[in-house]
C-alpha positions in Angstrom: -4.1 95.8 132.5 -4.5 93.1 130.1 -2.3 93.3 126.9 -2.0 91.1 124.0 1.8 90.6 124.0 1.7 89.7 119.9 -0.5 92.5 118.5 0.8 95.3 116.3 3.0 97.6 118.3 3.0 95.5 121.3 4.7 92.7 119.4 7.2 95.0 118.0 8.3 96.1 121.4 9.5 92.5 122.4 11.2 92.1 125.7 10.8 96.0 126.3 7.0 95.6 126.5 6.5 95.2 130.0 9.0 98.3 130.9 7.4 100.4 128.4 3.9 99.7 130.1 5.0 100.3 133.4 6.9 103.6 132.5 3.7 104.8 130.7 1.9 104.5 134.2 4.5 105.6 136.1 3.6 106.3 139.7 0.6 104.0 139.7 0.1 100.6 140.9 -1.1 98.2 138.0 -1.8 94.9 137.9 -0.3 93.9 134.5 -1.0 90.6 132.7 0.7 90.0 129.4 -1.2 87.2 127.4 -1.6 85.7 124.0 -4.3 87.1 121.8 -6.4 83.7 122.3 -6.2 84.3 126.1 -7.5 88.1 126.3 -11.2 87.1 126.8 -10.6 84.7 129.6 -8.2 87.0 131.3 -10.7 89.9 131.1 -13.3 87.9 132.6 -11.2 87.1 135.5 -10.7 90.6 136.2 -14.1 92.0 135.2 -15.9 93.6 138.2 -12.9 96.0 138.8 -13.9 99.6 137.9 -11.6 99.8 134.9 -9.9 97.4 132.8 -7.3 98.7 130.5 -6.6 96.5 127.5 -3.7 96.8 125.1 -4.0 95.7 121.5 -5.8 96.3 118.4 -9.5 96.2 117.3 -9.8 92.4 117.5 -8.2 92.5 121.0 -10.6 95.4 122.0 -13.6 93.5 120.7 -12.8 90.4 122.6 -12.7 92.6 125.6 -15.7 94.4 124.9 -17.9 91.3 124.2 -16.9 90.3 128.1 -17.4 93.6 129.4 -20.8 94.3 127.6 -23.7 95.2 129.9 -21.3 95.6 133.0 -20.2 98.5 135.2 -16.5 97.9 134.4 -15.3 100.3 132.0 -12.8 99.4 129.1 -9.6 101.8 128.9 -8.0 101.3 125.4 -4.3 101.3 125.1 -3.9 101.4 121.3 -1.2 99.0 120.6 -2.4 97.3 117.4 -1.7 98.0 113.8 -4.6 100.4 112.7 -6.5 101.0 116.2 -9.6 102.3 114.6 -11.8 102.1 117.5 -9.3 104.2 119.6 -9.1 106.9 116.8 -13.0 107.1 116.6 -13.1 107.7 120.4 -10.2 110.3 120.2 -8.0 108.0 122.4 -4.3 109.4 122.1 -2.1 107.1 120.0 1.0 107.9 122.5 1.0 105.3 125.1 1.6 107.8 127.9 -1.2 109.9 126.9 -3.6 106.9 126.5 -2.5 105.9 130.0 -3.4 109.1 131.3 -7.0 108.6 129.7 -7.1 105.2 131.3 -6.3 106.6 134.7 -8.2 109.7 134.6 -10.5 110.0 131.9 -14.2 110.2 131.6 -16.6 107.4 131.2 -18.9 107.2 128.2 -21.3 104.5 127.0 -21.0 103.5 123.5 -22.9 101.1 121.3 -21.5 97.6 120.2 -22.8 95.5 117.3 -23.4 91.5 117.2 -23.7 88.9 114.4 -25.5 86.2 116.4 -23.8 85.7 119.5 -20.5 87.3 118.1 -19.7 90.9 119.4 -17.7 93.3 117.3 -16.7 97.0 118.0 -16.2 98.2 114.3 -17.5 96.3 111.3 -18.1 93.1 109.8 -17.4 92.6 106.0 -18.5 89.6 103.7 -17.0 88.9 100.2 -14.0 90.9 98.8 -12.5 92.0 102.0 -12.9 88.4 103.6 -10.9 87.1 100.9 -8.3 89.8 101.0 -7.6 89.0 104.5 -7.3 85.4 104.0 -4.6 86.1 101.2 -2.9 88.5 103.3 -2.6 86.2 106.3 -1.0 83.5 104.0 2.1 85.8 103.5 4.9 86.0 106.1 5.8 89.5 107.5 3.8 92.6 108.6 0.3 92.7 107.5 0.5 96.0 105.7 3.3 94.3 103.6 1.0 91.6 102.6 -1.8 93.7 101.5 -1.0 94.9 98.2 -0.2 91.5 96.6 -3.1 90.1 98.4 -5.5 92.8 97.1 -4.2 92.0 93.6 -4.7 88.3 93.8 -8.5 89.0 95.1 -9.2 91.4 92.4 -8.2 89.2 89.7 -10.5 86.6 90.6 -13.3 88.8 92.1 -16.8 87.6 91.8 -20.0 89.3 92.9 -22.4 87.3 95.2 -26.0 87.3 95.7 -27.5 88.2 99.3 -31.1 87.9 100.3 -31.3 90.4 103.1 -34.1 91.5 105.7 -33.2 95.1 106.6 -35.4 96.1 109.6 -37.8 93.3 108.5 -37.9 94.5 104.7 -36.7 92.1 102.3 -34.2 93.0 99.7 -31.8 91.1 97.2 -28.5 92.4 96.6 -25.5 91.1 94.2 -22.4 92.5 95.4 -18.7 91.9 95.6 -18.6 93.5 99.2 -21.3 93.6 101.8 -20.4 95.8 104.8 -22.1 96.1 108.1 -20.8 98.6 110.6 -21.4 99.8 114.2 -22.9 103.1 113.8 -22.5 105.5 110.7 -19.1 105.3 108.7 -18.1 108.5 106.6 -17.6 108.6 103.1 -16.3 112.2 103.1 -13.0 113.3 101.8 -10.6 113.4 104.7 -13.0 111.3 107.0 -13.4 108.1 104.9 -13.9 105.2 107.2 -14.2 107.3 110.4 -17.3 107.6 112.5 -18.3 110.8 114.3 -20.0 109.0 117.1 -20.8 105.5 118.4 -23.8 106.6 120.1 -26.5 106.8 117.5 -27.8 103.2 118.0 -27.8 102.2 114.3 -26.0 99.9 112.0 -24.6 101.1 108.6 -25.1 98.8 105.7 -23.1 99.3 102.5 -23.0 97.1 99.3 -21.0 98.0 96.5 -22.4 97.9 93.0 -21.2 95.2 90.6 -18.2 96.6 88.8 -15.3 95.5 86.4 -11.9 95.7 88.2 -10.9 98.8 86.6 -14.2 100.5 87.5 -13.9 99.1 91.2 -10.3 100.6 91.3 -11.8 104.0 90.1 -14.4 103.8 92.8 -11.6 103.2 95.4 -9.9 106.3 94.2 -12.9 108.5 94.2 -13.9 107.3 97.5 -10.3 108.2 98.9 -11.0 111.8 97.8 -14.6 112.1 99.1 -16.4 111.6 95.8 -18.0 108.3 96.0 -21.7 108.3 94.3 -24.7 106.9 96.4 -26.5 106.1 93.2 -23.8 104.8 91.0 -21.5 103.1 93.4 -23.7 101.4 95.8 -26.6 98.9 95.4 -27.6 99.4 99.1 -26.6 102.3 101.4 -28.6 102.7 104.5 -28.8 102.6 108.3 -30.6 100.0 110.2 -31.3 98.6 113.7 -31.2 94.9 112.4 -30.1 93.2 109.2 -30.2 89.5 108.6 -28.5 87.5 106.1 -30.9 84.8 104.9 -30.3 81.4 103.5 -28.7 78.3 104.8 -25.1 76.8 105.3 -22.2 79.2 106.4 -20.3 82.1 105.3 -17.2 83.7 106.2 -17.3 87.1 107.9 -14.3 89.3 108.8 -14.9 91.0 111.9 -12.5 94.0 112.7 -10.0 92.2 110.5 -10.4 88.6 111.9 -12.2 86.1 109.7 -14.6 83.6 111.1 -17.3 81.1 109.6 -20.7 81.8 110.7 -24.0 80.0 110.1 -26.9 81.4 107.8 -29.4 82.8 108.5 -27.4 85.4 110.3 -28.8 88.1 112.3 -26.7 91.6 112.8 -28.1 93.8 115.4 -27.0 97.0 117.3 -26.4 96.9 121.0 -27.1 100.5 122.4 -25.0 101.8 125.1 -23.8 98.4 125.8 -20.2 99.1 126.8 -18.6 101.7 129.2 -15.3 103.1 128.0 -12.7 105.6 129.3 -12.4 108.5 126.9 -10.7 112.0 127.2 -12.5 114.7 129.2 -12.4 116.9 126.2 -14.1 114.3 124.0 -17.2 114.3 126.5 -17.1 118.3 126.6 -17.4 118.4 122.9 
């Protein structure tokens, strides 16, 4: 078991983290390694080759582990100890640590897709533009991420600018001008009650969304309508499609937020789906469905 001691829920447990983890796996022998976030990938690499590696942390932590385990016979067992835990939610992993431990120890294996941008593997999505700036602004502020999100969003919206992108979508060239370009691992729902969720991670496609250029009030209106499942494909998006490959053409570098973590990437930058690249442990009822 490899756990990011500083992420989300894990960090809030402080000195009680190890006891809480061992209690969740009561009666089972575990090789527990509590590490800093920057050391997750190297630690997972050390233990890769075992049948199952349980990884505790948020989506960034899970992405680091997935990049190491991709294409191997070692299954990733997710312990949702981050802030939002989107991947765990989409795979129906229980948020309760004890129940998640049961899945890690006795669940079923399932192969899911991953996505990559260049050599950078990610489990959920990549965003360029508005969200990237929001993450930068949020991380400047002390305290929990959720607390810094609202003031960061206001700062970003006040200075929002749409950017032009030259794209190649499955080989077909397209130019879009958007404040937010979003590329997801599999299809993301825009339906009411399911906004931002994925019904499956096995369709082997990327989802591509580019929001139409809007004023700040219009963008806020879109956000409210999307929250209630009333986004309009024609009015709200200048690009909304699924693809196997998407390339951002051009030169230089761009900032990309991968599962909430910002990195600078060289352009041109090719995004591609990685079908059935990762084995994960999921609840037995999830595979029965």
